[in-house]
C-alpha positions in Angstrom: 25.3 21.0 12.2 25.6 23.5 9.6 24.1 23.3 6.0 27.8 23.1 5.0 28.8 20.6 7.4 25.6 18.8 6.1 26.6 18.9 2.6 30.0 17.7 3.4 28.9 14.7 5.2 26.5 13.8 2.9 28.8 13.9 0.2 31.0 11.2 2.0 27.9 9.3 2.8 27.2 8.3 -1.0 26.7 5.4 -3.1 26.0 2.2 -0.6 25.4 4.7 2.1 22.4 6.1 0.8 19.0 4.7 0.4 16.5 6.9 -1.6 12.9 6.9 -3.1 10.4 9.2 -4.9 7.5 9.8 -3.1 3.9 11.6 -3.6 3.5 14.2 -1.0 0.0 15.0 0.7 -0.5 18.8 -0.9 -0.7 19.3 2.9 2.7 18.1 4.1 4.6 20.4 1.9 5.0 23.1 4.3 8.3 23.3 6.2 6.4 23.1 9.5 4.6 20.0 8.4 7.5 18.4 7.0 9.4 18.8 10.4 6.7 17.3 12.3 6.0 14.6 10.0 9.9 13.9 10.0 10.4 14.3 13.9 7.7 12.0 15.0 9.1 8.9 13.2 12.3 10.1 14.1 14.8 11.8 16.9 16.2 13.7 14.2 17.2 17.6 14.5 16.4 20.1 11.7 19.2 21.5 10.0 19.1 25.1 8.4 18.6 25.5 4.7 19.0 28.3 2.7 16.5 26.9 -0.1 12.6 26.5 0.6 12.0 23.3 -1.2 15.0 21.4 0.3 14.5 20.2 4.0 17.4 18.4 6.1 17.6 16.6 9.0 20.9 15.2 11.0 21.4 13.0 14.1 23.6 10.1 15.5 23.0 6.7 16.4 23.0 6.2 20.1 25.4 3.1 20.3 27.5 3.9 17.9 27.8 7.5 16.9 27.3 7.0 13.4 25.6 9.8 11.4 22.4 9.7 10.2 21.0 12.5 7.3 17.8 12.9 6.0 16.6 14.9 3.3 13.4 15.7 1.8 13.9 17.7 -1.8 10.2 19.0 -2.9 9.7 19.0 -6.7 7.0 20.3 -8.9 3.8 19.3 -8.1 3.1 17.0 -5.3 6.3 14.5 -5.4 9.5 14.7 -3.3 12.8 12.7 -3.3 14.1 11.4 0.0 17.3 10.5 0.6 18.9 8.9 4.0 22.7 8.8 4.1 24.2 6.7 7.1 27.0 4.0 7.6 24.2 1.7 9.3 22.7 1.0 5.9 20.1 -1.2 7.7 19.1 2.1 9.8 18.4 3.9 6.5 16.2 0.9 5.3 14.2 0.9 8.0 14.0 4.9 8.2 13.1 5.4 4.8 10.3 2.6 4.9 8.5 4.5 7.8 8.9 7.7 6.4 7.7 7.1 3.1 3.7 6.9 4.2 4.2 9.4 6.9 5.1 11.8 4.4 2.8 10.5 1.9 -0.6 10.5 3.9 -2.7 13.3 4.9 
């Protein structure tokens, strides 16, 4: 998936289809490689190329229904980040958010 496709799909999966949280990120988890490793250790997601160093995007489809699952990690100043999950399956979004928050926060 390209960054352009990701943005288009994310734009259509907002509102009720989006869950988000502000998290405190451990300093060692702020590199592209560590974020990729942490996110993919929890969920079978593929990285989406990004032209921005502070935004990390991941995408996948559910096995059963083929529903799109989009994850965005936006690093902010200091040690905080915004975590967004966009999917038609709100239960999957909530579970994924609950699983990713502690993994990105811990060292």
